[in-house]
N, C-alpha and C positions, 0 to 999 in steps of 0.2 A: 504493500500500500504506500509506503514511504517513497519507494522508488518511482512509482507511477506519479505521485505528487510532484517529485523533483523534476521528472521529465516534462510534465505539463507546465510547470513553472518556467523551465528553460524555453519551451516552445512559445509561451506567452510573452516572455521578455524579448525573444527573437522577433516575434511578430510586431511588438511595439516598436522595436528598433527599425524594422523595415518600414512600418507606417510613418515613423518619424522622419526617416530619410526621404521617403516619397513626399511627405508633407513639406519638407524643406525645399524639395525640388520644384513643387508645384505651387506652393503658397508664398506669402511674403517672406523676404529675407529677414534675418535678425535685425539688421539696421533699420529696415522699414517698420518692423514691429516696435522697436524701441522708439523710433520717431513718432509713430502713431500713438503710443502710450503717453509720451511726454505731451504731445499736443492735446490729448484728451484730459490729462490730469493737471496740467499747469494752467494758470489763468493770470490775468493782470491783477496785481495787488500793490496798491500804493504806487511808488515810483518804479517798481519792478514790472516790466512788461514782457509779454511772451515773445517779443521779437528777439530777446536774448537767446532764444533757441535756434535762431538762424545762424548758420556757420558760414564764414567767408571761406574762400578757396583754401587758405592756409590751414585753418582749423579743421576743415573736412579731411584733408590729406593726412594731417597729423593724428587725428582721432582714429582713422582707419589703421594707422601704423601701429597703434597700441604700444607705443614706447620703443618699438624697434627702429634702428637707424634707417633713414630714408636712403634710397639710391642717390649717389652724389649729384647726378644731373637734376633730379627732382628737388633735392635740397637747395641747390644753387638757384633754381627757378623761383622757389618760394622766397629765398633771401633777396634776390634781385627785385621781385615784385614789392616786397616790403621796404626795401631800401628806397624805392621811388616815392614812398609815402612820407618820408622823413622831412619835416620842415625845420630848418635851422631858425634860431631866434630872430624875430622880425626886426629887432633893433641891433642885432649883432652882439648883444650882451649875453654871455653864457653863464656867468655866475651871479648868484644873489647873496642871500644871508644864510650862512651855515646854521645859525641858531634856529631860524625858522625851518630850515631843512631837517634839523634833528627832531623838531616837534612833528614834522610831517612823517618822518621815518618811523617814529614811535606810535603814530596814530593809525589804528586799524579800522576806523569808522568810515562809513559811506557806502552808497549804492545798494543798500538793503531795502526791502519793502517797507520797513518801519521809518526810513528817513523821509524827511519832509520836502527835500529839494534835490534836483539833479544838478545843481550848480557845483562845479568842481571844487569850489571853496569849502564845501561840506565834506570833502573826501580827504583821507590820509593816504600815505604811501604804503603803509603796512610792511615796510622793509624788514623790520626786526623778525617778522614771522618766517622769513626764509634765510636771513643773513645775520651774521655777527656784524655789529656796526662799530662798537668801541670796545676797548680793552676792559672797561669797567663793567660791561654787561655780563650778567650771569645766566640769563635766559634768552635764548634766541633759536630760530629755526636753522636747519642745515640742508634744506632743499637746494639752496644756492650757496656759492662760495662765501667765505668771510670777506667782508668789505673793510676790515680793519687795516689801516695803512694803505688804502686803495691808491691814493695819489702818490704817496711817498715811495711805494714799491715800484711805481711806474715812472719815477724820476721827474715828477711834476713839482718843481720848486717855485715856479712862477706861472700860474695858469694863463696869464696874459701874454707870455712870450711866444715867439715863433716856434721854438723847440717843442713847446707843449701843445701846439695847435692840433696835431693829428690825434693825440689822446683825448683832448677836450672834445673834439668833434665826434670821436668814437663814443665817448661816454654819453654825450647828448643823444646820439642816435640810439644807444642801448636803452636809455630811459624813454625815448619817444616811441620806439618800436623795436623791441628786442629781437624780433624775428628777422630783422635785416642782417643780423650776424649769426643767428642760430635758428635754423628753419622751424624747429618745433620747441622753442624755448617755452618754459612754464612761466616766465616772467610777464607780469601785466604789461600791455602795450599802452603806457600811460598817456602819451600824447595822441597816438593814432586812435585810440578808443575814447578819447575825451574824458579820461579819468582825472587827470591833472592838467592845469593850464600852463602856459609858458612861464609865468612867474613862479609857480610851485616847482616846476622842473629846474628852474635856475637855482632855487634854494637847495634842492637835493644835489645839484651839481656842486654847489659850494660846500656842502657837507662832505662830499667825496673828494674834492680837489683842492679846497682852500688849505694851505699849510697850517693855518691857525685852528682848523676844525679838529675836534677830538678824535676824528677818524685817523688823522695823520700825526697824532702825538705818540 
C-alpha cells in the first residue's frame, strides 16, 4: 500500500511539473505576471504615484540581469546613454557648503507617500545608508565604498585648480547620474531623477572634495 502511494505521489508531482512547464510556455511570463501584480496592487498614495513602476531602458536591462554582469557592449551602451543626460552646473560652480552637504548626507527623508511635497528641498541624500562618510561615524551602510578621505585619496588639494578638474567633473557626474560610469549602479541618480537640485548637489560635492570637510580630515 505504501509503495502504491509513493508511486502515485511521484506521478502526481511529475504531472504538475509538466503542466507547469506547459503553462509557462503558453501563459504569461514571470515578468509579465509580476508587472500585472504590481499594477493591480499598487495605487497612488500621497506624493507617491504609480508611475514609479515605469522603468526606463537602463532599469529594465539591469533588472533582467538580476545582478549578473552585463555584456561589455551592452554596459557601454547604457553608460553612454546616461552620460548624455548629465548637466554640469548652470553657473559653472561645482562646490557649495560642506556643512550643508553633511546634513544632506545624514538625512534619509523624502519621496515617501507620507511626505507633503515633491520639492527637492524636502529630500536628503541618505548617503550614510550605503557609505562611511567620516572617521567618527560608527554606523553606516556598506553597499557602497567608504567615502572617507574621498578627495584626499584622489589628490584633490584645490578643487578649483586645473589639476582637479577631471575628478571634480567625474564626481559631479557620479552624483547627477551614477549610471554614466557604472551601467547598473545601485546609487540614486540624484540629478537625473530630480531627487536633489543643483544647489544640494554642490553641497554634497563640497562634503566630498573640500579639504576642510570632515571627509578629508
